[in-house]
N, C-alpha and C positions, 0 to 999 in steps of 0.2 A: 469399406469406404470406396467409392468409385474414383478411378484415376483418370477417366476420359475427360478431356478438357478441350476448349476451343478458344483461340485468341482472336479478338476483333476489336473494332472501335465502335462505340455506341453512344447514343444521345445521353448526356448526363442526367436529363430529366427522367430517364427510365430507371434510375438506380435509387433504391431506398436504403436508409440507414438500418442497421440491425436493431431489433427490439427484443430484449433490452440491449443498449449499447455496452460494449465492454469498456469503453472510455466515455464518461459523461462530459469531461472537461478537457480542453486543450490549452496548453500554455500559450499565452498571447504572443510572447517573443518568438517561440519556436514556430507558431503558426504563421507569423508575419514573414519569417525567413523562408518557410516552405512555400508560401504564396509567391514571394519574389522569385524563388527558384523555378517554380512552375511557369510563371510568366516568361522567364528567360529561356528555359530549357524544355518546358513541357513536362509531362509525367513520365519519368524514366522507368519506373517499375509499375506494370499494369496492376489495376485493382483486381482482386480475386472476388468473383461474384457467383451467385447461383441463380438459376431461373426461379421466378416466383410469378406464376401466371404469365401475363404478357409483359412483365417487368422483371427487375433483377434486385437481389438483396446482397448487400456487402457481407462478405465473409472476412476478408482482410483488406484494409485500406480505407477505413472510416475517416481518418485524419486527412489523407490525400484527397478524398472526395470533398470534404469540407473546404480544403484549400483550393481545389479546382473550381468550386462554385465562386469563391472569393476572387479568384484570378480571372473569372469571366469565361471559362472554357465551356464550349457547347458540346463537345464530344471528348470522350476519354478512352484510353486503351484498357481493355479488361481481359481477364482470363475467365471463361465461363466453365464452371464445374458443377455437375448435377450431384448435390450431396443431400442426404437426409437431414432432418432436424438434429438428430443426435450427432451425426458426423460433423455437422456445421459447428455445433457447440464445442466439440473437441478441437476442430481445426482452428477456431478463433483463439482458443486459449493457448494452443501450441504456437501460433503466430505471435501471440502477445508475451510468451514466456520469457524470452531473452531480451526484451526491450528494457533499457535502463530507465526510461521515463514512464514506466507503468504507473497508472493511478490505482493505488491499492483499494480505494473506496469503491470506485466503479467496478473493479474486478471482483470485489467481495460481494457486491449486490448482484452481480451477474451469476456468480457461483451459488449464492444463497437461493436465488430464484430457481435454478436448476434442481437444487436439492429439495427445497420446500415444495416444489410442484411435482416432485418424484420423477423427474426426467432421468436423473441419476441418483444413486446413493452416494454419500460422501466418499465411501471407500472405492466405489466403482470409478467415480470421476478422478479421484487421486491417481488411480492406476492408469487410466486412459491418458492423462496429461503428464504423467511422470513426476508427480509431486507426492510428498508424504501426506498421510492422513492428518498429522499434526498441522501441516501447512493449510489444509482445507479447513480444519476446525478454527484456526486463527482467522481465516477469511469469514467464516460464519459469525465469529465473534465481532469482527469489524462491522458486519452488516447489521448487528443488533446494537451497536454503540449509539449514544445520543448524537443528534445532528451536529451540535457544537464540536464534538470530538471528531466526527467524520470530516467536518470542514477544515479543522486545524491539521488533520492528518493529510488530507488531499492537498492543502497548501504548503505542506512540508514544514509546518511550524512546530512539530513535535514528532518524536520517533514512534514507530509502531510498537516497539517493546514497552515503552512507557504507557502508551494507550492501553495495551492489553492488560497491564498490571492494574492501572487505575480504573478500568472498566469493571473490575471485580469488587470495587468498594460497595458495601451493602446498602448505603443510604444515598439516594440520588442527589440531594442537595450537597452533601459532603463530597460526593464524587466530583461534582462540578467545581466546588471550591478548591479541592486538591488539584484538579486538572488545570484550573486557571493559574494556580501557583506554579505548577510544573512548566507551563508555557512561559511564564514570566521569568522563572529562575533557571531554566535549562536543566531540569531534573534528569538524572541518569536512571537507567533501568533498575540498577541496584537500589537507588534511593526510592524509586516508585514502589518496588517490592516491599521494602521495609515499611514505607508509609502505609501501604495497603494492609499489611499484616497487623500493624499497630492499631490502625483506626478501626479495622473490622473487629479486633478483640475488644476495643473500647465500646463499639456499637453493640456488640453482644452483651457486654456487661451492663450497659445502660438499659437494654431490653429486659434483662433479668431483674433489674432493680426498679423497673417501671419509670425510670427517669427520662425526660425528653432528650432527643438527639439534637443538641444545639452546639454551636461553635464553642461556647464556653465550657461545655461538658466533654469536649473531645481534645485529644492531644494536638499540638501544632504540627503542621506539615514537616516531614523529615527531609531536609535538604542535606545530603551528604556529599561534600566535595570529594573529588578523586585526584590522585597524584600518580605519575608514571614511575614505575620501578626502573631505576637506572640499569639494573642487571638484566631483567627479562623483557623490559618494554611494556609489561602488563600494567593496565590501569587498575589501581587499588583504592578502596575507600580509605580516607584519612583516619577513620576510626580504627583501622587495622594496621596502621603504620606507626613508626617511631622516627622522629626527626633528630638527627645528630649533626653537629658541626665538625667539619674536618678542615685542616689547613690545605692550602693550594698544593703543596708538594706531596702531602699524604694522599690527597684526592687523585693526583696524577699517577702516583705509584699504585694506588688501589685499582685504577682503571687498567693500567698496564698488566698487573698481576692477573686480573680477571679476563683480559683480552677484549675489553670493550672500549 
C-alpha cells in the first residue's frame, strides 16, 4: 500500500462516490447535524480520496461529501493518496471498522461483491481487515437475505443475530411469517434459534409425507421471554428458570450473603 499523500483543496464536483458505496443510506438526523456543523465550521477532517483519471474517488468520507453538497460547499479539503483497487477496498473497510453507526447491509453487499467477483477470497479479506472468517461469512449471509429482512436490519428494527437465525428457515413464505412476528414481538436470538430448529424439522417432516407447507401444518412461532438472573446478571429463557416467592427480610439477607 502506498503511503505517499498530498493535502489540498479541490472542487467538490471533481469527487465521485465509491462504487459500490460502503454505506448506501445515511441517518437523516445525523446527516442534518453534520450539514449544520459543516455550514458553521467547515469540514474539519479532510476527505481521503484517490486519483481516478482527471477526477477523484472517495476512499473515506462519503458521508462528509454528501453533507458538503447539502451545505452548498464548492470546494473541500482532501488528502490525495494513490492506492490500487485492492488497497482501496482494504482501506475503506478499515476506516469503517470502528464506527458505531455502521450500516451492516451496505457493508455486507460491499464485501459480497468483493468475494463474488473474486477480488478477494473470504479468508484473505478477513485477514486484511482484521476480522474473523465467521464475521465475513455472516456478512455474506446478510447479502443473501430477502430485501424485507435487509430493510428491517438497516433500519435497526431487528437484531442481526435474529436475522441470521431466521434466514435459515427452509421455506421462504414461512421465513417471512416468522420474521414479521419476530419484528412485532421483539424476539430474542435464543427464541429465533428455537423457532428455526422446530420449524425446519416440521418442514422436513411435511416434505417426507408429501403434505403441503401451510401455516396450519406448521408449529406456531416460538416466542420465549427472558428474565435476568439476580445472581449473575445473565439473561435466561423463562423455560429454564423457576420462580419462587421470598419475604422481604429473607430476600435482603439472601443478597447480603451473596454479596449482591
